[in-house]
N, C-alpha and C positions, 0 to 999 in steps of 0.2 A: 267311257268313264265308269269304272267298276266300284267306286267307293265314294263316301262323303269326303269333302275337303277337310283337312286337319287344321283347326284353329285353336287348339288347346294343347298345352304342354305341362309336364310334370318334372320338377327338379328335386330329386331326393337329396336332402342335405341334413340327414339326421345322424350321421356318423360322429363318433367322438373325436376323430382327428388325432389319434394317439401318435402318429408319425410326426406330428408337428408340435408336440409338447416341448417346452412348457408354454409356448405361445398360445396353443389352442385350449389351455386351461381356462382362460378368461375371454378369448376372442374366437368366434367360429372360424375354422380354417378356410371356409369359403370366402371370408373377408380378407384373407392374406393377399396383399397387393402384388400385382405385376407392374412394377414401377409405381404408379399411383392409383391404378384401377383394380378393385377387388376381382378375384377370379370369377365370382358368381356373376358379375356384371357382364363379363365377356360372353357367358353362356346365355344370359337373358337377352343380350343384344343379338346373338345369333338367332334365337327364337323369333324375336321381333322382325329381324331382317328377312325371315322366311315365312312371313304371313301369320305367325302365331299372334293371337289377340288376347288370350287369357292364359295365365301361368300360375300353377300352384307349387309352392315350395314346401316340402315336407321336412319338418325340423324336429329335433329332440328338445326336451325341456332345457332351459338355460340358453337358448339361442335367440333370445329376443332382439339381439343386436342386428340380426338379418332383417327382421321386420322394420327396425328403426332405419336401416340403410335405405330401404325403398320407400320410406315415408317422407313427406315434405318436412323441411326445417325452416319455418317462417322466420325465426329469429336470426338464423345464420344467413338466410337469403336477404333479409333486410340489411344486415350489417355489410354484406358484400355489395348490395345496391348502393348503400350510403358511401362506400369507398370507391364506387365506380369500377369495381373489379368484375367486369362482365364475363371474362373467361372463366373465373372460378365459379361465378354464379351459374353459368351454363353447365359446368361440370357437376355441381351438386344437385341440379334439377334433372339431369339426364336420366338417371336410373328410374326415378318415379314416373317419367314421361314415356318410357319405352313401350309399356303395355300394362294391362291390368294384372297386378300381382296379388295373390292371396296366399295364406299360410294355413297349414294343418300340422298337427302334432302327432308324432309317433312316440307313444309313452315309453316303450321299451325297445331295445335294439333287437328286433326280431327278423332282420334281414331286408334285402332290397325288395323282394316280392311283397312283404308286408307293408313297406313304405309306399310302394306303388298302389297297393290296395286301398290306402287312405284317400286316394283321389277319385273313388268311384262316383260319389255324388257330384263332385266338381266337373267330371267329364260328361255327365248327363247322357250316357248312352251313345256317345260319339267316339270315333277313333281319336287317338291323341299321340303326341310325341313324348318320349322320355329322354331327358338330357342329363347325364351325370356331370356334376360340376368339376370333377377332377380331370375330365377330358376336355381340352380346349382345341377347337379346330381353327386354324389360321383363317382370318377373314378373307384372305385372297383365294381360298380354295372352297369348293363346294362339297358338302356331304349331305347335310340335311335336305337341301334343295333336291338333290338327286333321289334321296330316299322318298321324299314326298311325291316325286314324279312316278316312281315305281309303285308306290301305294295307290296313286290315282288310277294306275293301269290295272293292277292286280288285286288291290285290297289286302286284307289279312295282315300278316306280320312282315315288317321290313327291319332288317338288322344292319347296323354299320359294322363293317369288317375291315381288318388289315391283314396282310400276309406277313407273319412274323417269322416264318421259317421253322423248320423242324426242331431246331435247337431250343427255341423259346416257347413252343406251343403249350408245354405242360403248365405254364403259369397263367393260362387263359382258358375261358370257355371257347370252344371252337365249333364249327358247323361241319356237317357231312353234306356236301353238295349233291344234288341229283346227278347221276352219272352223265358225263358228257358236258356238264356246265363248267366252264373255266374262264368266262369273260369277266367283265366288271360288274355284271349283275348275274347272280346265280340263284337257282331254285334250291331251297334247303329241304333236305330229307330228314335231318335229325340234328340235335345239338348234344354236345358232350362237354361236361365241366372238367377242366384241367386234366386231360388225358395224359398218360405216359407218352413220350415222344414216339415210341414204336407203335403205339396203338391209335394214335390220332388219325381220324378219317381225312384230315386235310391240315393245311397250315394256315387256314383262315380263322383268325381270332376275332371274337366279338369285342367291340369297344363301346364306349358309353353313349351310343345313340340308338334309339329304338322308335319305331312307329308301331302302335299296337291297336288292335280292335277292342271294342268294349267287352267282348267275350272273355278277355283276359281276367276280368274280375271273378267270373264264375270259376275259371280254371284255378285261380289262386285260392279261392275258398276250398277247393277240392285237393289242393296240394299239401301234403304233410310236410312237417319240418325236415329239412335235409341237413347238409353239412353245417356243423356248429349249432344244431337245433334251430336254425333259421329257415324262414320261408324264402326259397330261392326263386328269383324271377325266371331264371333259365328253366327250372322245372315246370313252372306254369306255362311257359312258351312251348316246351316239349309236349305238354298235354294238349295244347291247341293243335300242334302239328299232327299228333297222333289221331286227333279227331277229324283231320282232313282240312283244317284251315290252311290256306296257302301261305307259304313263308318264302321270302326272298332276302338275299343279302346284297348289299352294295359294297364293292371292294374299293376302299379309299386309298389313294396313292399320293395324297397331298401331305401338308405339314400339320402335325398334331403335337400338342404339349400335354404331358402327363403330370399335372400339378399335384397329384396325390403322392408323388415320390419326391423326397427332399432334393436329390441330385437333379432330377428332371425339372423340378420347380425352379431351381437356381439357373439352370440352362435356359428356361423359358424367360426368366427375367432378363438375362443377358441378350437373348435374341430380340426381345421386344424393345429393350432399351436402345439397341442399335438402330431401330426404326422409329423411335419416338420423335415426334415433330419438334420438340423443344430441346431435347438433350442428345438426340441420336448422333449427330455429327461429332460433337465434342466427346461423347462417351466412346464412340467407335475409335477415335484417334487415341484416347487414353488407353483403351483396352489393347490395341495393337502394340503400343509402347510398353505396357505393363507385361504382356505375355512375352515380348521379346527381351525383357530385361532380366537376365539371369534366370531364365526358365519361369518367369512370373513371380519371383520372390522379392522383387524390388519394392 
């Protein structure tokens, strides 16, 4: 066992959500529902299911609704109790009961690296996970669990990766694997942010799951603003790798939903609605009929 166990996580949720305007003008996009469950609850549930006990959500001003969502609502709970609506009562209690959730504010949009830096005191010198709320991993598939296993063996940095192919790699940060590594766990020699397809060192793109050592906070302090004048988490991780901190990537081949993209968000709703325990069967039957009726225009 090379490292401390990971019991803390950070969820950066300070973005303005401009892709979801006008909805996100008044409601944090992390509360946009997939059927009836907000996207952020899926991420927090994933953390809790993988042994995380304490989680910090980094928010921007005006996102008090996120804190409200994870707080108890005694009046609502009492009303549901009086009605005997136990199913709804359990659903509104669920988020607050998952794990300890705290909040920190990022006053200005200074990048993902700056948002993560807000968690230094909360992480208290221990390794931690970072889960981006736009990236949802299907609960039937493992990614964070595998990353934590790799971290327990090697320590250092562990990155979640997907193979996006040469044609799409320029839209992502990607890794340069150590020569000869081509399995589901690769040693990482370097990271490159959005390379041209011809210049990309691999087709392995970083997605929104990281396990990081506490040394990342010193690295972020030393990292100058990069693209868009923001502190980039990738640049901070590159600094650690250059200093000899071990870095590995776990290649994920399961089901993932990118809820930061409007089209992918709608696809995720459809896929999750088809598996929903209450409406899935009826919705699936309707969907098949709708798609078959004049090309879906019925």
